[in-house]
N, C-alpha and C positions, 0 to 999 in steps of 0.2 A: 680565250682563257689567259689569265695572267699567271706566269710562273714566278717571277721575282722582279724586283726593281731596285736599282742602286743609284744613290745620289751622293754628290760630294761638292762642298763649297756652294751650297744653295741655301739662301736665306739663313736660318739659324743652324743649319747642318754644316758644320765646318769640316769634320772628318768624314770619310767614306762610310756610308750607312746602307745596309742591305735589308730590304723588306721582302719576305718570301711567303708565297702561298704553297710551297712544297710541304707535303705532310711528312714530318720527320719521324713519327712514332709508328707503332704497329697498326696495321690497317684494321685490326679488330677493335681498336679503341674508338668508340663512337663512330663506327664505320659509315653511318649515313652522312656524316659531315665531310666526306671526301670522295673523290672519284679518280679514275685513271685517265690520263691524257688520251689514250687509245687502247684498243684491245691488246695490241702487241707491245705496249709500253709498260715499264715497271715504275714509272713516275706517277705518284698520286698527288693530286692538288686538293686544296681546301676550298670549300664552298663559301665560307665566311671567315672574316677576321675582325677583331675589335681592337681599337687603339686607345689606351688610357694615358693620362698625364695631367699635370696641373695646368691651370690657365697660363697661357704664354709659354708653355713648355716646348711647343713645336709640332703638336698634333696636326693643326691646320696646315702648317707648312709642308708636312709630309704628303698630305692629300693634295695640296695645291701643286706639288711637284708633278703629279700625274697630269694635271690640267695644263701646266706650263709646257711639258714635253709635247702633249697632244697639239696644243696651239702652235708650237714652233714647227712641227711637222706639217700641219695643215696650212699654215700661213707664211711659211718661210719664203716662198717665191714672191710675196708682196713687197719684200724689202728692196730698197733702191740702192744704187751705188753709194758706198761709203756711209750708209745709214747704220747707226748703232743698233745692235741686236737688242730688242726690248725685253727679251726673255732672260737676259743676263742679270741675275740677282744674287751676287756673291755674299758671303758672310762678312759683315761690315765691322764687327767688333774686334777684329785683329788686323793690324796694319799690313800684315804679310798676305792676307787672303783677299783684300779689297780689289786687287787687280789680277788675281790668279784665275785660271780657267775653272769653269764649272764642268761637272761630269754628270751625264744621265746615261744609264744602261738599263735596258729592259728586255726581259725574255718573255715571250708570249707564244700562243698557239692560235693560228688562224683557222678558218672553217674547214680547210681541206681534209684532215687536219695536217698542218705543218708547223713545226716549232722553229722560231727565229730568235736571234739575239741581236739587238741593235744598240749601238753606243755612239754617243756624240760628246765631244769635249770642245768647249768654246769660251771665248772671252767677250769683251764688249764689242769688238769690231770684226772678229773672224772666227771661222770654224778651225779649230786646231787639229782635230781628227774626227773621222766618221767611219764606222765599220758595221757591216751586216754579215751575219753568219746564219746558215740554216742547218737543220738536222734531219736529212733524209734517212739517216741511220744514227747509231748511238753517238758516234763522233761527228762533230760539226764540220761543215765545209764553208770556206770563205766565198761570199758572193762579190763583195767589193770592200776595199779599204782605201781610205783617202787621207793623205797627209796635207792638211790645209796650209801649212807653213810654206812648203815648196811646190804645192799644186800638183803633186804626183798621185796617181791612182794605181792600185793593184787590183786586177780583175780576176775573179775566180773563174775556173773553166766552165762552171755551171750557169753563169750569168749570160743570158741571151739578149738579143735585140740591140737597139741603139744605145750606145754608152760613151764610146770615145769621143764622138762628135758633139755630145751633149756637154762635156766638161768645159768647153770654151764658153758656154752660155751660163755657167754656174758662177755667180759672184762669190767672193770670199766670205760673205755673211749669209749665204744661202745654202741650205742642205741639198746634197746631191739626190737624196731619196725623194725629197719634195719635187725637185725639178724633173727627175726621171719618171716619177709616178704620174705626172701630168703630161706625158708624151706617149702617144698611141703606139710608137715604134719601140718602146722600151720593154723590158722583161715584164711579163704579166704578173710575176710574183711581187714586183715593186708596187704595182697598182693594188694588188691584194693587201699588202701591208698598209698602204695609205688608206684604203677603205676600212681596214681594221681600226685604225685610230679615229677615223671619222665616225664610225657607227658603233663600235664595240665598247667604248669608254663613255660612261655617262656620269657627270659630276653634279651632285646636289650640294650647293654651298651652305654655309652656316647662317645665311640671312634668315631673319624672322619671316616666315611665309605670310604672316598676316600683313606685312608691309612690302611683300615682294612686288617687283615691277612686272613680273612675267609669270604666267601660269602654264607650265608645260602641258598638263593634262587638258586644259582648255583648248590649246592649239591643236593637240592631237585629236580631240573630239571633233574639231572642225574639219580635219583632213580625212579622218577614217570614215569610210562609207558604210562599213559593215556594222550591223547592230550588235554583233557579238562583242565588239570592243567596248561599247558602252555598257553592255551587260557585265563584262569582266570588271570594269571600274566600279560599277554599282555593287557587285558581289563582294569586292574587296572592302568597300566602305561599310557595307552592312556587317561584314564579319568583324570589323573593328569597333562595333558598337557605337557608331556615330549618330544613330537615330535617323539616318537618311534612308528613305524608302524609294526614291525615284530621282532621275536626273532629267532636266529639260534644257535643251539647247535651241537657240534661235539666232539667226543672223541679225546683227545690230544695224540699225539705220540711223544712228545718232549723227548729228552734225559734227564736223571736225572740231576738235577741242582747241580753242585759241588760248595761248598763254604768253606771258612776258616774263623774262628773267631779268632782274635788276641787280646792280652791284651791291646794294645794301641788304640783299636777302641772305639769310643764314643757310648753312649747308642742309639743315633739316627741312627748311622751307623749299629749297630747290628740289630736294628728293621727293617731297610731297607733291609738288607740281608735276614733276616728271612721271611720278607714279600714276597720277590721274590721266596724264597724256597717254601713257602706254595702255592703261586699262581701257580707255575710251577707244583706242585704235584697234584693240583685239576684235576681230570681226565676228567671233562667236561669243554669245552671252550664255552663261551657265547659271541655272537656278537649281537649287537642291530641295527636293520635296520631303516633307515630314508628315506622318499620318495625323489626321484630325480625328478626335474622339468626341463622343457625346455620351455622358453617363458611363464612362470607362469602356464604351464599345466603339469599335472603328466605324466611321461613317462611310468609308470607301473613298473619301477624298483626301488629297494631299494639299498642304499649304506650302508654297514655294518661297524660299528665302534666297536673296542674292548671295553669291559666293562670299563677298566681302563682309556680309553680315553674320557669317558663321564664326565659331570660336577659332582662335589661333591654331589649336591642335587639329581641328577638322580641316581648316584650309591647308595646313601642312600635309595632312593625310591625303587630301584630294590631289595636291600637287605631286606628292610622291607616288600616288596610285598609278598614274600613267607611266612613270619611269620604272616602277616595279613590274608592271604588266609587260612593258616592252622588253625589259631585261630578261624576264623569265621566258618570254616568247622566243627570243633570239639567242639565248645562251650567252649574254653579254656580261660586262662588268659594271656594277653600280657602286659609286663611291659617295658616301654621305657624311658630311661633317656635322657634328653635334646632333646625332640621331635623337638624343633624349630631349632636345629643346622642344617644349610645348607638348611632349608626349608623356603619358603615364608609363612607368617601368614595364608594365605588362604589355603595353603596345610595342615597345622596342623589342622585347623578347619575342613577341608574335611575329614581327617582321623577320627577325633572324631565323625563327623556326621554319618559315616558309621556304627560305633558301636552303636550309639544311634538310628539307623533306624531299626525298627522291621522287615522290609522286607529284608534288606541286612544282618541283624544279627538275623536270626530266632532261633538260638540255644542259644541266650543270652550270647555270648562271652563277656568278660570284658577287658577293656583297662585302664591301670593306667600309667600316664605319669608325668614326672617332666619337667618343662618348665619355661622360663622367658617371654614368649609371652603373654603380657597383653591383646592382641586382643581377646584371647579366653574367657576372662572374660565377657561374654555376658549373662545378666540375662534372656534373651529370649531363650537361648539355653542350659544353664547350671543351675541346681538347686544349692541352697546354700550348700546342703550337699555333692555336688560333688567337692567342692572347698576346698583345704587344703593349709595350710601355715606351713613353718618351719622357726623358728627364733632362732638364737643363742644368749644366754645371755652373760654377761660380763665375766663369768667364763668358757666360751667355750662349754657350754652344749646346745644341741638342744632341742627346745620345739615345739611340734606338736599340731596344733589346726585347727578346721574347721570353715569355714565362718558361718556355722549353729550355732556355739556357741555364736555368737554375738547377742545382744538383737534384737528381731524381730522389735520392735518399732523404733529402730535406723537405722537398715539396712533392709529396705523393699526390696522385690524381684524385684521391678521395678527401683531400683537405678542403676546408671552406675558403675558396679563393677570395670571395668577397671580403670576409673578415680579415684575412691575412693582408689583403691589399690596403684596406682602410687603417690597419694597425701599423702600416709602414714597412712591412717585411719585403715588399717588392719594389720599394722606392716609388718614384713618379708621383709624389704627393706634394702639395704646396707647403712650404716651410713658413707657417704663420707665426709672426712675432708680435704678440699683443702689446708689448712694452713700447714698440715704436710709435704707436698712436696714442697720444695723450688726450686728456679730456678736452672737449671743445670749450674755448674761452667764451664767456658771456660778453655780449656787446656792452660797451660802456654807455 
């Protein structure tokens, strides 16, 4: 479960910005959309959140920050001596921030359940600070704190296992959390946190799924032995009105795909060759069946199409299906950029409704999406604290804010959120100046 996430000096986010899944309003307000961390906790979290903003406002950067922190934690130990930290992506449009440290701070709940807050500050070459707090009670207790500048550590009395002897093996560009989590003698809680980032966060990028190099659901179908998993995927696709009636999988026996990349190839040509290579290498082939009719009556047969022959929306729905099923099964967090890409507005609304439904989402999985689809801004289906906006100022810096930050007397819960947003009352809209584009000159 995600509680909140803070970023500073990351890509377009110059100032410190907080994204929170904590329910701020009364629990009676669309109560299906939230849940308690545990039976004895007074903290309620949201099941879904939507992020709006103009193109290039920073929505994707916000979601990308989750992936960056995840990859840093999982791959930190791969860094070599004096290697620059590849996850350092500061705000570049201000000369003062180009070399200043970045900050990530995340609060989350693992399966036990136990709530943690982890923070890391770093620049291009080293970890400046690293800290982990846990909450066995209302007030948090320190597990460890690292000062990367002087190499000093402060250990909390609750941190068990190997720790002091590990610090000599931690390079200045490597996270202590990553190093300790991959040592069998360290505190089991550190390994639990590492597993959380490896398994609980699933990111779906904004790439057009019809041109995607990798199909998550295809790979899952090849690994899952149980028929129930395929049934769940098919049930989801049927419910989305894709016209799919069956799924057929088989192991591919194609010959290895041979290709040559040349210097004069365009970037698009290289992408297309690599796409064909990856698709050829996927060991499981998926065909999607559609009902065959004779004189408007079902014949009982299905005609199967290759996945890449389906529409862009169906391919994206198929790719998301596995991620949605896995997220709901395990109570994880799914982050989707450009949910509305290739989707009808009703389809995006349907996916959100699944996560807000306590019957279909019994493990309180969370969904965070970036979208331009104003149709989702329905005050009867989304709470104010579920709606976020990203707006870029004249200096190129992104500002993040929630609809819940507006005065309640001005923005009541029964107002038409969609119309108010499109009219500019909440900001985060593109400032289009038609005068800047003149008529195209004719060729002489």
